[in-house]
C-alpha positions as CSV (number, residue, x, y, z in Angstrom):
1,M,6.1,7.7,70.0
2,E,8.0,7.7,73.2
3,T,7.6,11.0,75.2
4,R,10.8,10.6,77.3
5,S,14.1,11.7,75.7
6,T,17.6,10.7,76.4
7,Q,20.3,13.4,76.3
8,T,23.3,12.5,74.2
9,A,26.2,14.3,72.4
10,F,27.4,14.2,68.8
11,R,30.2,15.8,67.0
12,F,29.5,17.7,63.7
13,R,31.6,19.6,61.3
14,P,31.1,23.3,62.0
15,E,29.7,23.9,58.5
16,L,27.3,21.0,58.7
17,L,26.0,22.1,62.1
18,A,25.6,25.7,60.8
19,R,23.6,24.4,57.8
20,A,21.4,22.2,60.1
21,K,20.7,25.2,62.4
22,N,19.8,27.4,59.4
23,R,17.5,24.8,58.0
24,A,15.8,24.1,61.3
25,R,15.3,27.8,61.8
26,S,13.8,28.2,58.3
27,E,11.4,25.4,59.0
28,G,10.4,26.9,62.4
29,K,11.9,23.9,64.3
30,T,14.4,23.5,67.0
31,L,17.7,21.9,66.0
32,N,16.7,18.9,68.1
33,A,13.3,18.5,66.4
34,F,14.9,18.9,63.0
35,I,17.5,16.3,63.5
36,E,15.0,13.9,65.2
37,G,12.8,14.3,62.1
38,I,15.7,13.4,59.8
39,L,16.6,10.3,61.8
40,E,12.9,9.2,62.0
41,K,12.6,9.5,58.3
42,E,15.9,7.7,57.6
43,L,15.3,5.0,60.2
44,G,11.7,4.3,59.3
45,T,10.6,0.7,59.3
46,K,11.3,-1.5,56.3
47,E,7.6,-1.5,55.4
48,E,7.5,2.3,55.4
49,K,10.6,2.4,53.2
50,F,9.1,-0.1,50.9
51,E,5.9,1.8,50.7
52,Q,7.9,5.0,49.9
53,I,9.9,3.3,47.2
54,M,6.8,1.8,45.6
55,A,5.1,5.2,45.6
56,E,8.1,6.7,43.9
57,I,8.2,3.9,41.3
58,K,4.5,4.3,40.6
59,A,4.8,8.1,40.3
60,M,7.8,7.8,37.9
61,R,6.3,5.2,35.6
62,G,2.6,5.0,36.3
63,T,3.1,1.3,37.1
64,P,0.2,-0.3,38.9
65,T,0.9,-2.1,42.2
66,H,-0.7,-5.3,43.3
67,K,-1.1,-5.5,47.1
68,L,-1.2,-9.1,48.4
69,E,-3.2,-10.4,51.4
70,D,-0.2,-10.2,53.7
71,G,0.3,-6.5,53.0
72,F,3.3,-6.9,50.8
73,Y,3.4,-6.1,47.1
74,D,3.8,-8.3,44.1
75,M,7.1,-6.7,43.0
76,A,7.4,-8.9,39.9
77,G,3.9,-7.9,38.8
78,C,4.7,-4.3,39.2
79,I,8.1,-3.8,37.7
80,E,9.1,-7.0,35.8
81,G,10.3,-6.2,32.4
82,I,10.6,-2.5,32.9
83,T,13.9,-1.2,31.6
84,Y,15.2,2.3,31.5
85,S,17.3,3.9,28.9
86,Q,20.6,5.6,29.7
87,E,19.0,8.9,28.7
88,E,16.1,8.4,31.2
89,L,18.6,7.6,34.0
90,E,20.8,10.6,33.2
91,A,17.8,12.9,33.1
92,D,16.4,11.6,36.5
93,P,19.0,11.2,39.2
94,K,16.4,9.9,41.7
95,L,15.3,7.2,39.2
96,A,19.0,6.3,38.6
97,Y,19.5,6.0,42.4
98,L,16.5,3.7,42.8
99,V,17.5,1.5,39.9
100,D,21.1,1.2,41.2
101,K,20.2,0.7,44.8
102,Y,17.3,-1.8,44.4
103,G,18.4,-3.4,41.1
104,L,15.3,-2.3,39.3
């Protein structure tokens, strides 16, 4: 991680800024550290995001993952043929989001 920082300015809606300040304070962080953490998480590498998605899928369905030699996962072997009922999707918004976003 780079140690030097660059100063910049952003515009936020007052209520959003107040919520961010309150959350940062409740987590014992500065506003800057809080927002940097959010950006780091959101802008993580594709591999990190993929790892996170696979972990979420595995936790939701107990599906085994098959890591290949190149460090990627055999998606077809992990999730091929898994379908979700409308009731499952309605009961779990996170699952519904993943199914919709990644075409699972």
